[in-house]
C-alpha positions as CSV (number, residue, x, y, z in Angstrom):
1,M,-3.7,21.2,12.1
2,I,-4.9,18.4,14.4
3,I,-2.4,15.7,13.0
4,E,0.5,18.2,13.3
5,D,-0.5,18.9,16.9
6,R,-0.6,15.2,17.7
7,I,2.8,14.5,16.1
8,E,4.2,17.5,17.9
9,A,3.2,16.1,21.3
10,N,5.0,12.7,20.6
11,V,8.2,13.7,18.8
12,M,10.3,14.3,21.8
13,I,9.2,11.0,23.2
14,W,10.0,9.0,20.3
15,Q,13.4,10.8,19.8
16,E,14.4,10.0,23.3
17,R,13.5,6.4,22.8
18,M,15.7,6.3,19.5
19,N,18.6,8.1,21.2
20,R,18.6,5.9,24.1
21,L,18.7,2.8,22.0
22,I,21.6,4.1,20.0
23,K,23.6,5.3,22.9
24,E,23.0,2.4,25.3
25,H,22.6,-0.5,22.9
26,G,24.2,0.7,19.8
27,D,26.5,-2.3,19.7
28,Y,23.9,-4.8,20.2
29,V,23.9,-7.4,17.3
30,I,20.4,-7.9,15.8
31,S,21.3,-10.2,12.8
32,N,24.1,-11.9,11.3
33,V,23.7,-11.7,7.5
34,T,24.6,-14.7,5.3
35,V,26.0,-14.8,1.9
36,A,22.7,-16.3,0.6
37,Q,20.8,-13.4,2.1
38,I,23.1,-10.8,0.5
39,C,22.8,-12.6,-2.9
40,S,19.0,-12.9,-2.8
41,G,17.7,-9.4,-2.1
42,I,18.4,-9.3,1.8
43,R,15.1,-11.1,2.2
44,G,14.0,-11.1,5.9
45,V,17.1,-9.1,7.1
46,P,16.1,-6.4,9.6
47,I,17.1,-3.1,8.0
48,Q,15.0,-0.3,9.8
49,I,12.4,0.4,12.5
50,S,8.6,0.5,11.4
51,D,6.4,1.5,14.3
52,I,3.7,2.8,12.0
53,S,2.9,-0.7,10.7
54,Y,4.2,-4.2,11.2
55,V,3.5,-7.6,9.7
56,D,3.2,-10.2,12.4
57,P,3.6,-13.7,10.7
58,G,1.0,-15.2,13.0
59,S,-1.6,-12.5,13.2
60,G,-1.1,-10.4,10.1
61,L,-0.8,-6.7,9.4
62,R,-0.9,-4.4,12.6
63,Y,-1.3,-0.6,12.3
64,R,0.3,1.0,15.4
65,S,0.1,-2.4,17.0
66,Y,-3.6,-2.8,16.4
67,T,-4.7,-5.9,14.4
68,I,-6.9,-5.3,11.2
69,N,-9.9,-6.7,13.1
70,E,-9.1,-4.2,16.0
71,V,-8.8,-1.3,13.6
72,L,-12.1,-2.3,11.9
73,N,-13.9,-2.4,15.1
74,L,-12.4,0.7,17.0
75,L,-12.0,3.4,14.4
76,P,-14.8,6.0,14.0
77,R,-17.0,5.9,10.9
78,I,-19.5,8.1,9.0
79,E,-23.1,7.8,10.4
80,G,-24.7,4.8,8.8
81,S,-21.5,3.3,7.6
82,I,-20.0,-0.1,8.4
83,Y,-16.4,0.6,7.8
84,P,-14.2,3.4,9.2
85,M,-13.5,6.7,7.3
86,T,-10.2,7.0,5.7
87,G,-9.4,10.0,7.7
88,A,-9.5,7.8,10.8
89,I,-6.9,5.3,9.7
90,Y,-4.7,8.1,8.4
91,Y,-4.9,9.8,11.8
92,L,-3.9,6.6,13.5
93,L,-0.8,6.0,11.4
94,M,0.4,9.5,11.8
95,G,-0.9,10.3,15.4
96,N,-0.5,6.8,17.1
97,E,-3.7,6.8,18.7
98,I,-7.3,5.8,18.0
99,P,-9.0,9.2,16.9
100,T,-12.4,10.4,18.1
101,Y,-15.0,10.9,15.5
102,A,-14.2,14.7,15.6
103,K,-10.5,14.1,14.9
104,A,-11.1,11.8,12.1
105,M,-13.6,14.2,10.5
106,N,-11.0,17.1,11.0
107,V,-8.6,15.0,8.7
108,E,-11.5,14.6,6.1
109,E,-12.2,18.3,6.2
110,E,-8.5,19.1,5.9
111,W,-8.4,16.9,2.7
112,K,-11.5,18.7,1.2
113,A,-9.7,22.1,1.7
114,R,-6.6,20.8,-0.1
115,A,-8.0,18.7,-2.8
116,K,-7.9,21.1,-5.8
117,V,-5.5,19.6,-8.4
118,P,-3.4,22.2,-10.3
119,Q,-4.4,22.2,-14.0
120,Y,-0.7,21.4,-15.1
121,V,-1.1,18.1,-13.4
122,Y,-4.0,17.2,-15.7
123,N,-1.9,18.6,-18.6
124,V,0.8,16.0,-17.7
125,I,-1.6,13.2,-17.9
126,D,-3.2,14.5,-21.2
127,A,0.3,14.5,-22.7
128,F,0.6,10.8,-22.6
129,P,-0.2,8.5,-25.5
130,E,-3.5,6.5,-25.3
131,T,-1.4,3.3,-25.0
132,A,0.4,4.6,-21.8
133,S,-0.1,2.6,-18.7
134,P,-2.2,4.2,-16.0
135,M,0.5,3.8,-13.4
136,S,2.9,5.7,-15.6
137,M,0.5,8.5,-15.8
138,F,-0.1,8.4,-12.0
139,S,3.6,8.4,-11.2
140,A,4.2,11.3,-13.5
141,A,1.3,13.3,-12.3
142,I,2.5,12.9,-8.7
143,L,6.1,13.7,-9.7
144,S,5.0,16.9,-11.5
145,M,3.7,18.4,-8.2
146,S,7.2,18.6,-6.9
147,S,7.5,21.9,-8.7
148,Q,5.3,23.4,-5.9
149,S,6.6,21.5,-3.0
150,K,6.4,23.6,0.2
151,F,9.2,21.5,1.7
152,Y,11.5,22.3,-1.3
153,Q,10.8,26.0,-1.0
154,A,11.2,26.2,2.7
155,Y,14.5,24.1,2.6
156,A,15.9,26.4,-0.2
157,N,15.1,29.2,2.2
158,G,17.2,27.8,5.1
159,M,14.6,26.1,7.2
160,S,16.0,24.5,10.4
161,K,16.1,20.7,10.6
162,D,13.6,20.6,13.5
163,Q,11.0,22.0,11.2
164,Y,11.4,19.6,8.3
165,W,8.7,17.3,9.4
166,H,6.1,20.1,9.6
167,V,6.6,21.2,6.1
168,M,6.7,17.6,4.9
169,L,3.4,17.0,6.7
170,D,1.9,20.0,5.0
171,D,3.0,18.6,1.5
172,S,1.6,15.2,2.5
173,L,-1.8,16.4,3.3
174,D,-1.9,18.1,-0.2
175,L,-0.7,15.0,-1.9
176,T,-3.1,12.6,-0.1
177,A,-6.0,14.9,-0.8
178,R,-5.4,15.2,-4.4
179,A,-4.3,11.5,-5.1
180,P,-7.8,10.2,-5.5
181,R,-8.9,12.9,-7.9
182,I,-5.8,12.3,-10.0
183,A,-6.5,8.6,-10.0
184,A,-10.1,9.1,-11.0
185,Y,-9.1,11.5,-13.8
186,I,-6.8,8.9,-15.3
187,Y,-9.5,6.1,-15.1
188,N,-12.1,8.4,-16.8
189,K,-9.6,9.5,-19.4
190,K,-8.4,6.0,-20.4
191,Y,-11.7,4.0,-20.0
192,R,-14.7,6.4,-20.1
193,N,-13.9,8.7,-23.1
194,N,-12.7,11.4,-20.8
195,Q,-16.0,11.9,-19.3
196,Q,-14.9,13.4,-16.1
197,I,-17.1,13.4,-12.9
198,Q,-16.9,16.3,-10.6
199,A,-16.1,15.7,-6.8
200,D,-18.9,15.7,-4.4
201,E,-17.8,17.9,-1.4
202,N,-20.4,16.3,0.8
203,L,-18.9,12.9,0.8
204,D,-15.9,11.5,2.7
205,L,-12.6,10.8,0.9
206,A,-13.3,7.1,0.1
207,A,-17.0,7.6,-1.0
208,N,-15.9,10.7,-3.1
209,F,-13.4,8.5,-4.9
210,A,-16.0,5.9,-5.7
211,H,-18.2,8.7,-6.9
212,M,-15.6,10.1,-9.3
213,L,-15.0,6.5,-10.7
214,G,-18.6,6.5,-11.8
215,N,-20.2,4.4,-9.2
216,D,-22.6,5.9,-6.6
217,D,-23.8,2.5,-5.2
218,P,-23.5,3.0,-1.3
219,A,-22.0,-0.6,-1.2
220,Y,-19.2,0.6,-3.4
221,A,-18.5,3.4,-1.2
222,E,-18.3,1.0,1.7
223,L,-15.9,-1.1,-0.3
224,M,-13.7,1.8,-1.0
225,R,-13.5,2.7,2.7
226,L,-12.5,-0.9,3.3
227,F,-10.0,-0.9,0.4
228,M,-8.3,2.2,1.6
229,L,-7.9,0.9,5.1
230,L,-6.6,-2.4,4.1
231,H,-4.1,-1.3,1.5
232,M,-2.8,1.9,3.3
233,D,0.6,0.5,4.8
234,H,2.3,-2.7,5.0
235,E,5.6,-2.3,7.1
236,N,8.4,0.0,5.7
237,A,10.7,-2.5,4.1
238,N,8.7,-3.8,1.0
239,V,9.8,-2.5,-2.4
240,S,7.5,0.6,-2.7
241,A,7.6,1.6,0.9
242,H,11.2,1.2,1.3
243,T,11.8,3.1,-2.0
244,A,9.7,6.0,-0.8
245,H,11.6,6.0,2.5
246,L,15.0,5.7,0.7
247,V,14.4,8.7,-1.6
248,G,12.9,10.6,1.3
249,S,16.1,10.1,3.4
250,A,18.0,12.2,0.8
251,L,15.6,15.0,1.9
252,S,13.8,14.7,-1.5
253,D,10.3,16.2,-1.1
254,I,7.3,13.9,-0.7
255,Y,6.2,14.1,-4.4
256,L,9.5,12.8,-5.5
257,S,9.6,10.3,-2.8
258,C,6.1,8.9,-3.5
259,S,6.4,8.9,-7.3
260,A,9.5,6.7,-6.8
261,G,7.5,4.4,-4.4
262,L,4.9,4.1,-7.0
263,N,7.4,3.1,-9.6
264,G,8.3,0.2,-7.3
265,L,4.8,-0.6,-6.7
266,S,4.2,-1.1,-10.4
267,G,6.3,-4.2,-10.7
268,P,4.7,-7.6,-11.2
269,L,6.6,-9.0,-8.0
270,H,4.9,-6.3,-5.9
271,G,1.8,-4.2,-6.4
272,L,1.0,-5.5,-9.9
273,A,0.1,-8.8,-8.1
274,N,-3.5,-7.8,-7.6
275,Q,-3.9,-7.4,-11.3
276,E,-2.3,-10.7,-12.0
277,C,-4.5,-12.5,-9.5
278,C,-7.7,-11.2,-11.1
279,N,-6.5,-12.0,-14.6
280,W,-5.7,-15.6,-13.5
281,L,-9.2,-16.1,-11.9
282,L,-10.8,-14.7,-15.1
283,S,-8.8,-17.0,-17.1
284,L,-9.9,-20.1,-15.0
285,Y,-13.5,-18.8,-15.2
286,N,-13.4,-18.4,-19.0
287,E,-11.5,-21.8,-19.6
288,Y,-14.4,-23.7,-18.1
289,K,-17.1,-21.1,-19.3
290,G,-18.4,-20.5,-15.8
291,V,-17.9,-21.3,-12.2
292,P,-15.3,-24.2,-12.2
293,T,-15.9,-27.4,-10.2
294,E,-13.2,-28.7,-7.6
295,K,-12.0,-31.1,-10.3
296,Q,-11.5,-28.5,-12.8
297,I,-9.7,-26.2,-10.4
298,R,-7.3,-29.0,-9.5
299,E,-6.6,-29.5,-13.2
300,Y,-6.1,-25.9,-13.8
301,V,-3.9,-25.3,-10.7
302,E,-1.7,-28.3,-11.6
303,K,-1.3,-27.1,-15.1
304,T,-0.2,-23.5,-13.9
305,L,2.3,-25.3,-11.4
306,S,3.6,-27.7,-14.0
307,E,4.5,-24.6,-16.3
308,G,6.7,-23.3,-13.4
309,R,4.3,-20.4,-12.4
310,V,2.9,-19.8,-8.9
311,I,-0.8,-19.4,-8.1
312,P,-1.3,-15.6,-7.8
313,G,-2.7,-14.5,-4.5
314,Y,-1.4,-17.4,-2.5
315,G,1.6,-17.3,-0.3
316,H,3.3,-14.5,1.4
317,A,6.9,-13.5,2.3
318,V,6.2,-13.0,5.9
319,L,2.8,-14.3,6.9
320,R,2.2,-17.8,8.0
321,C,-1.6,-17.5,8.1
322,I,-4.6,-16.5,6.2
323,D,-4.2,-12.9,5.4
324,P,-6.7,-11.0,7.7
325,R,-7.1,-8.5,4.9
326,F,-8.2,-11.3,2.6
327,T,-10.9,-12.4,5.3
328,A,-12.1,-8.8,5.6
329,Q,-12.8,-8.5,1.9
330,M,-14.2,-12.0,1.8
331,N,-16.7,-11.1,4.6
332,F,-17.8,-8.0,2.6
333,A,-18.4,-10.1,-0.5
334,K,-20.3,-12.7,1.3
335,K,-22.7,-9.9,2.6
336,N,-22.9,-8.0,-0.7
337,L,-22.2,-10.2,-3.6
338,P,-22.5,-13.8,-2.5
339,D,-24.0,-14.9,-5.9
340,D,-21.4,-13.2,-8.1
341,D,-19.9,-15.8,-10.3
342,L,-16.2,-14.6,-10.1
343,F,-16.5,-14.4,-6.3
344,R,-17.8,-18.0,-6.2
345,T,-14.9,-18.9,-8.4
346,A,-12.5,-17.2,-6.0
347,M,-14.1,-19.1,-3.0
348,N,-13.9,-22.5,-4.8
349,V,-10.2,-21.9,-5.4
350,F,-9.7,-20.9,-1.7
351,A,-11.2,-24.4,-0.8
352,V,-8.9,-26.2,-3.0
353,V,-5.5,-24.5,-3.5
354,P,-4.1,-24.5,0.0
355,D,-4.3,-28.4,0.2
356,I,-2.6,-28.7,-3.2
357,L,0.2,-26.3,-2.2
358,K,0.8,-28.1,1.0
359,A,1.0,-31.4,-0.8
360,T,4.0,-29.9,-2.8
361,G,6.1,-29.7,0.4
362,K,7.7,-26.6,-1.0
363,V,5.4,-23.9,0.1
364,S,5.8,-22.3,3.6
365,N,2.5,-20.4,3.5
366,P,-0.2,-21.9,1.2
367,W,-2.8,-19.4,2.4
368,P,-4.3,-16.6,0.4
369,N,-3.3,-12.9,0.7
370,V,-5.1,-9.7,0.1
371,D,-4.5,-9.8,-3.6
372,A,-6.4,-13.2,-4.0
373,I,-9.7,-11.5,-3.9
374,T,-9.3,-7.6,-4.3
375,G,-9.7,-7.6,-8.1
376,T,-12.9,-9.9,-7.8
377,L,-14.7,-7.1,-5.8
378,Q,-13.7,-4.4,-8.1
379,Q,-15.0,-6.5,-11.1
380,H,-18.4,-6.8,-9.5
381,Y,-18.7,-3.0,-9.1
382,G,-17.8,-2.3,-12.7
383,I,-14.1,-1.5,-12.5
384,K,-13.2,-4.1,-15.1
385,E,-9.8,-2.8,-16.3
386,T,-7.3,-4.9,-14.2
387,E,-4.4,-2.7,-15.3
388,F,-5.9,0.1,-13.2
389,Y,-5.9,-1.9,-10.0
390,T,-2.5,-0.9,-9.1
391,V,-3.5,2.7,-9.4
392,L,-6.3,2.1,-6.9
393,F,-3.6,0.3,-4.6
394,G,-1.2,3.3,-5.1
395,T,-3.8,5.8,-4.1
396,S,-4.2,4.2,-0.7
397,R,-0.5,3.3,-0.3
398,I,0.7,6.9,-0.8
399,M,-0.9,7.5,2.7
400,G,1.5,4.9,4.3
401,F,4.4,6.4,2.4
402,T,3.8,9.8,3.6
403,A,3.3,8.6,7.2
404,H,6.8,7.0,7.2
405,V,8.5,9.8,5.6
406,V,7.0,12.4,7.8
407,W,8.0,10.5,10.9
408,A,11.5,9.9,9.5
409,R,12.0,13.7,9.4
410,A,10.4,14.2,12.7
411,L,13.0,11.7,14.3
412,G,15.9,13.0,12.3
413,K,16.6,9.7,10.6
414,P,19.7,9.8,8.5
415,I,20.2,9.3,4.9
416,E,20.3,5.5,4.1
417,R,23.7,4.2,2.8
418,P,24.1,0.5,3.1
419,K,27.4,-1.0,2.0
420,A,27.9,-3.0,-1.1
421,L,30.6,-5.6,-1.6
422,T,32.3,-7.2,-4.6
423,T,32.1,-11.0,-5.4
424,R,35.9,-11.1,-4.9
425,H,35.3,-9.6,-1.3
426,L,32.9,-12.4,-0.5
427,E,35.1,-15.1,-1.8
428,A,38.2,-13.7,0.1
429,M,36.2,-13.5,3.4
430,I,35.0,-17.1,3.0
431,S,38.5,-18.3,2.1
432,E,39.9,-16.5,5.0
433,S,37.4,-17.9,7.6
434,S,37.8,-21.4,6.2
435,Y,41.4,-21.4,7.6
436,K,40.4,-20.5,11.1
């Protein structure tokens, strides 16, 4: 297995780096945590190492130190395609190097060999009522596969610790191969009267996902290659990634870990944001019965802000620049759907909103993030059901979850167990320090 060989060649190097840091600099103080940080979700407090991806405030998301633009330019792609194949970016996250075409294709072929979804998984999805959310179905379907986890079976049989990551990787490749088929099954069940579309084994993973969602437009296949690349990972400390890592740190198998991560992704303050962004744009468009003018946008934005709400898709907890993922999608849209009304609406909002947010004096980052335009592109290609967008997101993000969990097991990272304090503890500590 080509990814396994690549990780094997690097594990000792990274273990030595980690051990040296702990041994030689274990007492080095990184951050003094304030009461405000403790009481506000430890926002911005360094809590772990994330070499697989990192969000640079000034340049955006980096995969293994490469910027989004570098990744788009350097990774191999299917002949005739503009965007890299999903197997290439997954290899980069796992293997810490830009793969050759052959190595990226090896990952794609590995997925094809592992993509068959057990029937019981579909039975779990079918057991849900029609009113169930697609994310509930998706999380439960992923969770159900824990019953056949190779890691769980090997652990029960006394596997040694240095082998944990090998079996975790095996499970991860199974999961990432099956996730698009499970997501497509949910979409067709909920929104296409259960008219299921069979996989096309001749297609790469992203193009096959587009096909199973009912769209064989080559441009949509390209969009899904871009979508999978842009949404695959985003550091390891956001709600969903950290949840998957935390559950995995207890040596839970990859299905348990990723299902937990997906549950975190489902929240409106996290992964559900792409749905809310698109709904807000649609509301704006419908309010004025067409592409709004600058004056109308200002009116609508000010009304939104006066109601104590934020403008969905604008601002970011870390970034202090326009999200490069937004720019990549915008460039795709300018080429493929420049006259689309909802895209034109999104571009008009982009021209107006940052200045309005700057003028409030309360916003540290007035620029658009990836969610500001994601749903607009899906709408154009017929995926109109905004509640499904988080499933699309989750299908890609599972790949980032698995990369972090596999490497955590390879490096022997311990179970996470931070310390909680009572309010009385804090008050006593503050009182004591005030007398010094």
